[in-house]
Structures are given as C-alpha cells and as structure tokens.
C-alpha positions, 0 to 999 in steps of 0.5 A: 855829412850824410843822414846816416852819419848825422843819426849816428852822431845824434845817438852817440851824443844822446847816449853820452848824455844819458850816461852823465845823467845816470852818474848824477842820479847815483851821486844824488842817491848816495847823498840820500843814503848818507842822510838816512844813515846819519839820521838813523845812527844819530837818532839811535844815540840821541832820540831828541835828534829826530824830534819835530823841533830838531828837524825844523831847525835843520830845515831852517839852517839849510834853507838859506845855504840851499838857496845860495847853492842853487844859484852857485850851481848855475855859475859852477856848471859854466866852469866858473865860481862866485866867491862874492855871494856872502857879501851880496847876502850881507849887503842885501840883508842890511839894505832891506833891514835898514829900509824897513827900520827907517821907512816902516811904511814901505811895503814888504814885497817892495823891499824884497824886490829891491833886495833881489834887484840889488843882488842881481846888480852885484851879479851883473858886475861879476858877470861883466868882469868874467864874461865880458872882460875875461877876468878869471872868475876866481880873481874877479869874485874874490875882488868883489867879495871885498868890494861889496863887503866894503860897501856894506861896512861904509853903508852901515857905518857901525850901525846894527838893525835889531828885530825890534826895529823891523815890522813883525810881519817881515820877521814872521817870514823867517819863522812862519810854517805852512803845514809844519814846514818852515816858510824859508824851506818852502821858498828854497824848495820852490826856487829849486824846482823852478831852476831845476826844471829850467836847466833841464827843459830850456835851451838856455839851461842846456847851453850852460852845461855845454859851455862848462863841458867845452867852452871852445866847442860851445862858441863854434856851435853858435852859443852866445857864451858871454851872454849866458855866463853873464846871465848865470851870474845875474841869476846867482846874484838875484838869489843871493839877494833873496837869501839876504832877505831870508837871513834878515827875517830869520835872525832879526839882528843885522849888521855889516858882518852878516854871512861873512865866510858863508861862501865856503859853505855854499861851495862845499854844498855844491861840490858835495852835492855832485856838481863838478867844480870843473863845470859841465855836470851836476844838478841843482837838486844835488847841490840842495841835498849837499846843503841839507847833508852839511846842515844835518851833519852840523846838527848831529855833531852838536847833538853828539857833543862833538867839538866845533873844530872837529865839525869844521875838519869833518866838513873839509874832509867831506869836501876833499872826498867829494872832489876826489870822487868827482874826478874819479867819476869824470875819468870813468865816464870819459873812459866809458864814452871813449869805449862806446865811441870805439864800438860805434865806429867799428 
C-alpha cells in the first residue's frame, strides 16, 4: 500500500470515528435535555420534587444502577451482554454482610476488597464461557444468573442479615454525604470517570469498540479478542461486587433475594443511554445518564402518584424507543460513511 493510500485510509477512519463520536454526544445531550424537561415539569406540578431530600434520594437510587451500567457497557460494546449481574450483586452483598455480622473484627476495606474479588471471579466464569468456550453470552449469563443465585440461596440457608448485625461504620458508607453529595453517588462518579477515560485513551479500551464493531476484522487486525472479552466480563463482575457492597451499606437488610430482577434495569439504562445493543458504539457516560434518567422518572411518577404498573410500562416504552432510535441512527451513520467513502474515492 502506498503512502498516499495509507494516509487516505487513515483520514477516512478518523472521519468515521469523529462521526460516531458526534452521534454519541447528540444522544447524551438528548438525555440531558430530557432530564431538564422532566425536572422542570415535575417541579412545576409538585415543588417538593426539587427539594434537597428528593434530589438526594434520586442520586442514591441511581448510583448502584449507574455503577452496574458502567460495567455492563464494557460487555455490551463487545457485542455481548451479562444477565447475571443481579445475582453477582446479591452474592457479594450477602457474603460481605455475613462476614461483617459473624466476624466484626474484620476490617471493612478487607471485606470490600473480598466482595470485589468475588464479583471478579463470577465475571471470570462468564468470560471463560463466552470468550473461551464460545457459548453465546445470552445463554451463558442466563445460566450463571440462576447458578449464582442458587449458590446465594444455599449459602444463606434462609438467613437474613439485619442492619443491627453490621458495624455502624459500614452502614454509614451508604448514607454519608460529602459536601451534600451522597457517598455512593461519588463512588459511582469516580468509577465512571476512570472507566470513561480508560476506554477513550487506552488501547485496550479502543479495542473493545473494534471487537463490537466487527469481530472478524478485529481478529485479522491482531486484537486478542478472547482476552479482551474475558477482561470485560471480569471488570463487569468486579463492579457488580462493589455494587453489592454499596447495596448492603445502603439498605442494611440483606438476604438471598437481594437485587433480584435488577439486571433488566441495568440493561435498560445502558440502552436508553445510547450504548448500541449490537456493540461497537456508546459511552459509559451515556449509560450513567440513562440510569439517572430512569431513576428520575420513577421518582417523578411516584411524586405525581402514577400507578406502579404504569411506571413499568413507561420504562419499557423508553427501552423500545431507545432501541429503535439506536437502529435508525446506526443506519444513518452507515449511509453517511458510505457517501463519504464514495466521495473520497472519486
């Protein structure tokens, strides 16, 4: 390939990447506008929605889902999905709570690290099934969803750990505020910024997008697809383990049913946040905004006294709308790239 051809190909590739980035920013800006409209309308109808207590509750309610959405994004952009996150949260939450209750002398940081490692181990199981054994992610993680939950039930044996059984220092992690911002929200924000920066600036992060965009081309380009997919599942599992710690500290009462069904909220947040369910595009920032939007909608509908079943229907409609919009945008981007390639060639 000549130097001129190489330069042309590089410019074309960079132009396509800029176009995809621009679409992602438009999606995220749309969520911000939707949040502003939601808060404005709901606040006008019921001013109590805009009080500090209400806003604090929204941040607390969205922080765990946002943390899980960040991890789920790592998996989804590789054209996979992890349905087992709720079971990993439940397993790590109960395990951490049980250790603190039965062994109060164990330092809290050690318990947190143990829960993160437990989550990472669960993620490694998923990663090996999908990346190494080539089991479809939907099937593999559906199986581990039930397997991990079964382990949780067997471990719990019907026992429930209450707030009175855990140290006050641990429970305060779920309610403490720093400069008025809940600590769980700050933890989720810190993870979001670190992961977002790594995806954009590290080669391994960019390779995840390449895998999701075209797995066969990623293999031909020399990307270690299997290793990257396993790493994405491990990171997702580790964040689910951290979310389990936050859950135990936030709610205090922990049993084997913790976070049951939460995987649907996480996937909804990711998709509403603009992460393509078919892989290859989207950002963790959009996924976190999606989690915040869904939590805000739930709180707004509760303030407006809308029936809980209607809340579920609205979330489902948002999910379908996001998938349709994502598909339409993908077709528009593909058409624009084809036109740009045609003009470059002529």
